[in-house]
N, C-alpha and C positions, 0 to 999 in steps of 0.2 A: 716287810711288816709281817712278822711271824705270828702264828696263831696264839702263842702264849704270851705275847707282849704287845698286841695291837693297841695303838692309840686311836680312839674312835673317830670316825670320819663320816662325813656326809657329802654326797656329791650334789652340786648345785649347778645352776644354769650358766653356760658360757654362750651367750646369744650374740648373733651378728645382726644388727639392725641398722637401717639407713640413718645417717646423720652427717653432719659436717666433718670434713677431714682437715688435718693440719699437719702437713709434712713438708719439711724443707730438706729431707734426706741428709740431715746433719747428724754425724755419728761422733760428735765431740763428747768428752767426759769431763767431769769436774774433779778437783783434787780433794773433795770432801772425804774425810776418813770414814771407813766402814764402821757400822755399829753392829752390835750383837744380833745375829739373825733370830727370827722367831723359832721356837723350839717345841711347839705343840702342833705336830703335823696333822693336816686334814686333807681331804681329797676332793677333786672336781667332779662335775660332769652334767651336761645337758646338751642335747643335739636336736633342735627343732628343724630338721632338714627338709626343705621344700622341694626335694628332687622328684622327678617324674617316676611314679611307682611302676610304670610299665617298662622303663629302661632297665638294662641289665644292671643289677645292683653290685656295689662293692661295700662290704661292711668292715669296720675296724673294731677289733676286740682286743683290749689290752689287759694283761694280767701280770702277776709277779710270781715267779718260781723261786721259792726259798730253799734252793739247793746250794746256795753259798751264803756266807754271812751278810754280804752286801745286797743279795737278791739279784735276780736276772729279770729285767722287764721284757716281756714277750708281746709283740705286736702282730696279731693274726689278721690277715686280709683275706676275705672269703666272699664268694658270690652267693652263698646261702647262709641262712641262720635259722636252724631248726634242730630237732632231735637227731637228725642224720648227719649234721655237719661234723666233719672231722677237723680237729684242731691239732696239727702236728707241730710240736715245738721246734723240730728241725727245719721247718719251712718258715718259721716266724722271724721277723726282724727282732733280734735279741740285742739288748743293751745291758751291759754288766753293771748296773746299779739301779736303785729304786727311783725311777723317774716319775715326774708328773706328766699328765696327758691332757690335751684339749683339742677339740674339733670345732671349728667355727660353723655357724649355721648360715643360711642364705646362700648367696652366689659364691661357689667354691670351685671355679673352673679347673684349678690345678689338683683337685682332690687332696688338699693340703691338710696336714695335722701337725700339732706342735708338741714338743717334748721339753720338759724342764729338768735340768740335771740336778742331782743331789750333791755331787762333789764339787760343784762350781756354780757361778752365777750365770750360766749359759742357757739360753733358750734356743732350740733348734726347730727349723721348719722343714718338714718332709713333704714331698709330693708323691703321688701314686699314679702310674699310668693306667690306661684302660685295661691292661692285662693283670693289674693288681700288684705290680712291682714297685716297691717304695724306693725313693732315692733322697739323700740329704740335699736340700736346696740351699738354705742359708742359715747362718747362726747370728745371734746377737748376744754379746758378752756384756752383762750389766755389772760386772765386778768393779768397774771404775766409779760407779755411783752408789753402790750398796754392798753390804756384806751378806745380804739375804741370798740363800741358795735359789737356783733356778726352779726347782720343784715347788718351793713355797710361793715364789713369785707367780708361777703359772697358775697355781691353785687360787690365787687372789687376783686373777686377770679376767677382764671382760673385753670381748671383741666388739667394738662399737660400729665399725665399718671395715671394708677391705683395706683401708688406709689408716685406721686409728684403733689402738687398743690401749687400755689403762691397766696398770698393775698397782695394786694397793700394797705398798711396802710399809707395814706397820712398824717394823724394827727401825727403819730409816726415817720414819715420820714424813713420808712423801708419797705422792702418786706419780708413777713413771708412765709417760706417754711414749708409744712407739708405733711404727708402721708395721703391721704383721705380714704384709706382702713383701716389702723390701727388707724387712728386719733391720730397720734403722731407728735410732732415737728421734723423737720429736722435741724440738727445743721450744719450751713454753714462752721463753723471752729471748728472741734472737738478738736483742740489743747488747747482751753481755757476751763475754768471751768463752763462757762455758755453757754446757747444756743445762738449762734450768728445768727442774721438775716442779710439780705443784706441792708446795710446802704444807706440811701438817704440824709444824713446830708448835702452833698454838694449842694443840691437843695434848702436849706433854704434861705428865702428872708427877712432878717431883721425882722421888726415887721410886719409879713405878715398876722396877724389875723387868718383866717380860711383857712386850706388847705382841698381839697376835691378830691376824686378819686372814680370812679365807672365805670362799664362796660368795663373792659379790654378785649382784644381779643388775638388771637394767630396768629403768622406768621410762619408756620412750627413748629419747635421745640422751637420757641421763644415766650415768654410772652410779650405783648405790651399793655401799659396803659398810661394814661395821668393824670397829677396832675394840678388842678386849684388852683389859689391863690386869696383870698378874703380879702383885708385889713380891719382893724378894722373900718375904716371910711366908709365902704361899697362902695367904689369907684371900678371902673372896670379897672384894670391895663392891660387888654388884654393879660395877661401872662398865657401861658400853657407850661408845661414841659413834655417831653416824657421820659418814662421809659421802657427800653427793657432789658429783662433778658433771656439769653440763657440757657435753661434747661439742656443742656448737661454738662455744667461746672459752672453754676450759675454766669457767667460773666455779667457785667452791662454796658449798654450804655445809654447815656442821651442826650437830645437836648432841645431847648426851642424856642418859638416864643413870640413876644410881640404885635401881631396885631390881635389876636383872642383868647378870653378867654371864660371861663365857658363852655368848650366843653366836650362832652362825646361821646361814640360810642362803637363799631365802625361798620360802614357799610363797606362792601367789594364789589369791582367790580369783573368782570370775571377773572381778572388776580391776584386777591388777594390783590390789593392795598387797604389801609385802610383809611377811612374817618371819621373825628371827627367834630361834629357840635355843635353850641351853642344852648341854650335852652330858655325856656319861659321868664325867668327873663331878659336875654339880649334883647330879642325882645321887651318886654314891656318897659324897660328902654329907649331903642332907640326911640320907638314910642312916649313916653312922653317927649323926649328931655332932659333927665337928663344929666347935664354937664359931659363930659368925657365918656359917654356911647358909647360902640363900636357898629358898625353895626353888626347885626346877621350874622354869618359867618360859613364857613366850611373849614377845612384844611386837608391835606393829608400826609400819609406816604407811600412811595412806598415799595412794598414787597422786602425783603432782605436788605433794607437800615437801617441805624441807625439814621436818621434825618428826620425832616419835609421837604416836597417838596416845596422849595421856589417858584417854578413856578406855584403853584396852590393856589388860594385863592378865594373862592366863597362868593360873597355878596348875602345873601339869600333874601334880600329885592327885588332883581331883578328876583326872581322866578315867580312873578306875574306882570301884567302890571300896577297895582295900588299900588305896594309897601306894600302889607299887611304883617303883622308879620308872621315870619316863624321860625320853630324850629325843631331840631333833624334830624337824618338820620339813617336809618336801611337798611339792605340788602333786595333785592327783591327775585327773584327766582333763583339766581345764575349767572345772567348776569350783565350788567352794570346799570340796572335800580334799583334804590332804592326808599324808601318811606320816607316821612316826614309829618309834620303837618303844615298847614297854616291857619291863622285866617280867619274865614268867613267874608263876608262883614258886616253882622249884628254885629258880635263880634268886628270887627275893629272899628265900630262906637261907641260902648259902652265904649271904653277905652279913658277916658278923663283926669283922674287924678290917683293918687296912689291908692285910694280906689277901683275905678273901674278896675284898672289894676290888683290888687290883686284878685278881684272877677273873672275876665276873665281867670286868670291862671287856676283856678280849674273848670271852667264852661264848659259844653259841647257845645262849639262854635268853636272848631277847626276841620278842615276837612282834611282827608287823601289825599295826592297827590303823584304822582310818578315823578321821575326826573332822568336824565342821570347823574350819579355820576361823570363820567369822564370829563364832560364839565362844567367848572366853570362859564360859561355864560348860563347855561341851563335855560329853561322855564318849570315850573311844570305843570302837568296835573291832574285835580281832578279825583279821583278814583270813579267809579260808583258802584252801587249795595248795598250800605249801607242804612240802615233804622233805624228808632228810635226803641229803646227797648220798648216792650209793657209796658204800665202803668208807663213809666218814668215820674217822677215829677221834674220839673225844680225849682231851687231856685228862690225866688222872684226877679224880675227885670232882669232875664236872658232871652234873646230872644230865640225862638224856631227855631233850625236849624236842619232840617231833616238829619239823618245819621251822625251827628257830634259826637265828643267825647271830653273828657277832654284833657288838654294839657299834655298827657302822652302816650308814645308809648311802647306797650308790644307786642313782636313778637317772633317767633322762627320757627323751622321746624322739621318735623319728618315724618316717614312713616305711614300714615293712613291705617288701615287694608282693607279699601275699595277703597279709593281715591288714594292710593300710596303716593309718596313723595310730601308733601305739605308745603307751607309757611303759617303760621297762623298769624292773627292779632286780638288783643283784641279791643273791643269798650266799653267804659264806659260812659254812659250818664245818669246813675241812681246810687244812693247809694244802692239800694236794689237788682238789678239784672244786670248781664253783658252778653255781647254777644261775640262770637268768629266767625271769618270769615276765609274761605279759600282764602288766598291772593296770590295764585300762579299765577293767571292771573293778569298781571300788569295793565290792563285796567278796569276790572270788577271783584269784589269779590262776593263770594257766601256765604250765611249764613250756619254755621255749627250748632250752637245752640245759643239761646238767653235766656236760662233758668238757667244760673249759679248764685246761690245765692251770694249776696254781690258784692264786687268790685274785679274783677279777677286780678290775678297777673301772673299766669303761667299755661301753658298747655304743657305736654310732654308725651312721651310714655316710660313706664318702660320696657315693653317686648312685 
């Protein structure tokens, strides 16, 4: 994902919470033909790791070095995470493609993490020993039941327990269940000769072009995700469909809205209500006055319910007093305050046509803001404490905005061995080096490190 053509991403939670399991260790596949994979990539991440903060830590930091056209995924495993930590690419686990990444929360005795391949439908499970050495444990090839690549599937996965995970396959109109420990498929209906998934065929919308899903979340024992629809004519139908699966019995509930499209998420407030917000493409199309473009928006699902909350619709253009472009929503430190990105004044002025809009999407001209998720008339506040990454080189024609980042949100939380439970946020303003901040204070962030090689995608604690 190069600096000059980044497609905007947000990292959201991959939680491991207790619930029923359903595993018959069946690795059968169907003969269903593959459908076109999703083509609007986004990225994962959340790690609510309940490890002992007094134990010797092992952290996983994943970035991508764009020294080749395909990219090299670097997985650094370190027992420190601060301004003095050395990230040596020669000592990292390197995979020669742009992979997805996930780290389950909760009980993780094998110090496991997961990799989704970009060139195939394969998910890989790695384990890490107490000395920090990673080893490939098992693989699961999903190419027999979907044409979606492993990277996109992993970014649309939630780990419900040590024996059950769900992957929302929007392109294939299905939810795929698998055991993330044994890396085997879970057959939803063992009475048939093939592995059955949870069908979403009822969500199909005529000639709907591309379907896209990423960053699902959980609501107790329930998997909660959204599917966006992108017609072949590239219009914005404002259509989002809700997918909820109860992991106790694999039962399905769905809902839809037609007033807010291209959403992802989810941020959560103090009560666990879930918020899904639109992203850069929607904001830029609206700024350029593209016919039919929807206003950048945020919608909500109340915890315990099976539908969108019709009483809530945020117009994100109203987060600032001058209607600047806004995108995304992620959780803050556990309260009602969340974070998003808003275009800087300099960036707002550079967007005048399709070409400059495309450039602005991937340029470091977006600024982090905080907002009250529960108030759909909220006003955002710019976060203090961010600074430019040393030696960052801006693409030609891009204005310099101190402390800004690309239109991409990567965040999560874990117990830091010195700072305790923290929320972290990534800042990417360079193709060569990335920064990570402690974002626990919703007003002012503090730098953890600005020395991560490549473009960061993930930070988490293995043990």
